[in-house]
C-alpha positions in Angstrom: 35.3 39.0 12.8 35.1 42.7 13.9 34.5 43.6 17.5 33.1 47.1 18.0 35.2 49.1 20.4 34.1 52.7 20.1 34.4 52.8 16.3 31.9 52.2 13.5 33.1 49.3 11.3 32.3 49.1 7.7 32.7 46.4 5.1 31.1 44.4 2.3 29.4 41.1 2.3 30.9 38.3 0.1 29.2 37.9 -3.3 27.2 34.7 -3.8 29.7 33.7 -6.5 32.0 32.8 -3.5 29.6 30.2 -2.2 31.4 26.9 -1.8 30.8 23.9 -4.0 29.9 21.8 -0.9 28.8 22.7 2.6 28.8 26.3 4.0 31.1 29.2 4.4 30.4 31.1 7.6 32.1 34.5 8.0 31.8 36.6 11.1 31.0 40.2 10.5 30.4 41.9 13.9 30.5 40.7 17.5 29.5 43.0 20.2 28.8 41.7 23.7 26.4 38.8 23.2 25.4 39.9 19.6 27.0 38.1 16.7 26.3 38.9 13.0 27.5 36.4 10.3 27.1 35.9 6.6 26.5 32.3 5.5 27.1 31.2 2.0 25.5 27.7 1.3 26.2 25.3 -1.5 23.2 23.6 -3.1 22.0 20.7 -0.9 19.1 18.4 -0.6 20.7 16.6 2.4 18.9 17.8 5.6 21.2 19.3 8.4 19.7 19.4 11.9 20.7 22.1 14.4 20.0 22.6 18.1 21.6 25.8 19.3 22.0 27.6 22.6 21.6 31.0 20.8 18.5 32.8 19.6 19.1 33.3 15.9 17.3 35.5 13.3 18.2 34.7 9.6 17.3 36.3 6.4 17.9 35.0 2.9 19.7 37.6 0.8 20.0 35.4 -2.4 19.0 31.9 -3.4 16.5 29.9 -1.6 16.1 27.5 1.4 13.6 25.2 3.0 13.7 25.0 6.8 11.8 22.9 9.3 11.4 24.7 12.6 9.8 22.6 15.3 7.7 20.8 12.7 6.7 23.9 10.6 8.0 23.9 7.0 9.3 27.3 5.9 10.2 28.1 2.2 12.5 31.1 2.1 13.6 33.2 -0.8 15.3 36.6 -1.0 14.0 38.9 1.7 12.3 36.1 3.7 13.4 35.7 7.3 12.9 33.3 10.2 13.4 33.4 13.9 15.1 30.3 15.4 14.7 30.3 19.2 17.4 28.8 21.3 16.8 25.2 22.3 14.3 24.6 19.4 15.4 22.0 16.8 15.5 23.2 13.3 16.6 21.6 10.1 17.9 23.1 6.9 16.1 20.7 4.6 17.4 22.1 1.3 19.3 25.0 -0.2 19.5 26.2 -3.8 22.7 27.1 -5.5 24.6 30.1 -4.1 22.3 30.8 -1.2 23.4 33.8 0.9 22.1 34.3 4.4 22.6 37.0 7.1 22.4 35.5 10.6 22.0 37.5 13.7 22.6 35.6 16.9 22.2 36.6 20.6 24.4 34.4 22.7 23.4 33.6 26.3 25.2 35.4 29.1 
């Protein structure tokens, strides 16, 4: 992960072809103070994964598709669709399609 210290970092996101056959690959991109940006590559899955995080998180699907349940609301996301996941609110990744790429922006508590 790159920490910004007076320079402007640059890079390239991983292609969806690098998505794992199972689970997720999470790669840190930038971390500045409480701000963290990550790319997540998800394998296809119909097994729900529940999360309860201390961080506020904003995610956008870059490729593929996903179904989320956020506090009882079902969200079907495709490329360009985003969701805000507030800290302390349970959310579930219900399903992901093959080679789903996400960009996640998290704000960690002080």
